[in-house]
N, C-alpha and C positions, 0 to 999 in steps of 0.2 A: 539460501534456499528459503523462500517464504512463501505465504498463501494469503490471498486478499479477496475480500468478497463484499457485496452490497446485496442485501434481500429487502424488497419491497413487498411488506404485507400491512397490517394494521400499524406497524412501525416501520420506519427505515433504519436497519442494522446493518452497522458495518463491523467487519471482522478481520482480524489481521494477525497472523504468527510470524514473528521475527526470528529468523533461522541464522546464525552465523557463527563462525569459528572464532573463539576467543584470542588465539594466538595471531590472528590477522586485523581485527578490529576491536578497539576500544570504544564502549557505549556506555550510557547511563539515561535514567528517566530525566526528563524535565518538564516541569509543570510549574503553571501559575493559574492566576484567576481566569485566564483566556485561554491557557493552552495546555495540551497534555501531548507528549510525544517523546520519542527516543532519539537521544542525540549521538552522533558518530563523531568520533574525534577525528579531525582533519590535520593534514600538515601544517596549517596555519595556527594549529593548538587549539582551536576552538571546536566545541560539540555542535554540529550543526544538525538542526531538527529536519531529516529527510523522511521520517515517518511519523504521523502524529494527526490530531485533530484541533481544531479551533473552535471555540464556543460558538454556538449558531450552525455548526456543521461541516465545515470545510475539512474533508479528510483526504490526506495524500500519503502516498507510500511509494517507494522506489523497490524495485525488485530485479535482482542479478538476471542478464540474459546475456546470450552469446553475442559477441561482437560483430559488427559489420563496417566496412570501410566507408561505407556512406556517411556514417554518423561521427565520423572522427572529429575530436574537439578542434575548433579552430576559433581566433579570436576576433574575428571578424563582427563588425557590430549587427550586422542582419541575423546572426545566429544566437540562439538562447541555449545555454546547458540545461539539460533535462533535471539536474540537481538544483539549479537555481529556480527553476520553473516549481517544482515540488515544494522546496522550503519556503517559497514566496506565497505560494497557495497556502501552506499550512499557518502562516504566520498572518494569513487575512490580508495580505498586501495585494493580492489579486483575488478577484470574483471568479465564480466559475465561468461565468460568459466571457470575462476579459482573458481567462486561460484557454478557453475555446477559440476566441478570436486570435490569440498567440499562435495556437498551433498551427491554426489556418493560414496565417499571414507569413510566419517566419519559421525558419530552419531549425529543428531541435536536433542537438547533438549530444554526445556522451560528455561527462567531466572527464577530464585528462587521465584520471587513475582508475576509473570505472565504467563498465558497460552496464547500463541500467535502462528498465523500462518502468514506467508510472502508471499508478491509476489514481485519479483524482475525482472526488465524489461530494455531492453536497446533500442536505438534509431532505430535499425534494426527490433523492435516489436517482438522479441523475449521475452517470459515471463517464468519465473520459478516459480511455486506454491510450497511452502514447508511447509508440516504439521509434526512437530516433533511427534516422535514416530510412524507415519504412512508411511510418504514417500514424494515423490516429482513428481511433473509432468512438463515435459518439452513442451511448445507451442511454435513452431517455424514458422509454416506457416498458422496460423489459422486467419481468418479475425479478431475477438477479443479474450481476455482472460478477465474473470470476477471473482470477489471474493469478498464475503460478510464475515459474522461471523460465517459460518457453514462450516463444512468439504465436499470439493468436492472430495477427493478421497475416504472416506469411509462414504457416505450419511446416511447409516442406523444408524450409532453410533451417528450422529449429531441429528437424528430426535426428541429424546425426549427433546432437548434444543432449539427447535425452539420457538420464541416467539409468540404467537397468532398474527394474523395481520401482521407479518414482512414477507411482499413481496418483498423488495428491490430487490432481486436478479431477482425474475421472471421480475419485471418492467424493471430493467436496461437492461435486456436479451431481452425483447420485442423491446426496442430502438433498441439496437446494433444488432439485426436480421434485422431490417428494413432499416439500415444506408446503405449508398453508398460509394464510393471513395472519394467523397466530404465532408466526416464527418470532422466538423472544430471545432475549439477550442469554438465557439459559441454554436454548438451542444452539446460539452461535458457540458458545463455549464448548457445547458437545461436539461441534463438527471441528472447531479448533483442535480440541484433544484427539480426534479421529485421525487428523493429518499432521498431528505434531511429528517432530522430528527429534532424533536422540544421537548420543556419540559425538562426533568431531563437531557436525553443524547442527547442534540440538537447538530446539527452539527457547529462547531466551527471555522473551517477552509475548504476551499473546494479550491483545485487549479488544474490546468490543464497545462500540459507541452505539446509543440510544438517541435517535432524532427527537422522539417524542419527549424523552426524559432530559435531553440535552446533557448526559452524563457519560462519563467512559469508566468501565470496569476492566480490571486486569489482572493477570497471574504472571508469575515470575518462574523461570526455569522449569515449566512443566509443573509446577504444583497447582493443579486446578482445584484441589481442595480449599485452597486458600486465595479466594477473589477478593480484591481490594477495590476501591472506588475512588473516584476523582470527579467532583461536582464543580462546574464553571461558576466563577464568582467567588470561590474559595481559594486562595494561596496554598 
């Protein structure tokens, strides 16, 4: 369960709540002078960066979504796994325009072990929402972009999977609708605090990226009173 948004005001602000069950997934923070992200340990023993930001503004995140048969993983060369697309984007191996070209021209499928959808964004505030087996949406000039764990492109398909009481999308949308050009890093953390999760699928990492400052601020385990900072160019 995760929440991700981009807000375009005087600054372009990206926010993300990473919510997982620790009994299922092993994670750790990964950062260097060019990247900040959350690594997920995969069967190959490597912590893959499926959620994070690259210096200059490439921000990518994967969020759980209900599965559909059209997006089943397959090894044919013309298909791209959503996890590979997100990780390559975060590593700056793909530009935003190249990622857009990829989803326009190649079939995007799930990884073999997880059904995920993605939001990729850049420092210009452009956002690309990718739902394997369903399609994609480019959001270029919108005040904000927002996604949680349910399909935006095919809402009816996702309705049976909505967890009772899960109104994170609606609560986040209400905040973003009221925001103005001065929406800040502090405002973003206030939003993430508002939609934080607890208990089994608690929020483990919350991060906010400021395009104007080209830096990431983050909090661990819902401790929003202790905000840390990672500046690019510093290991």
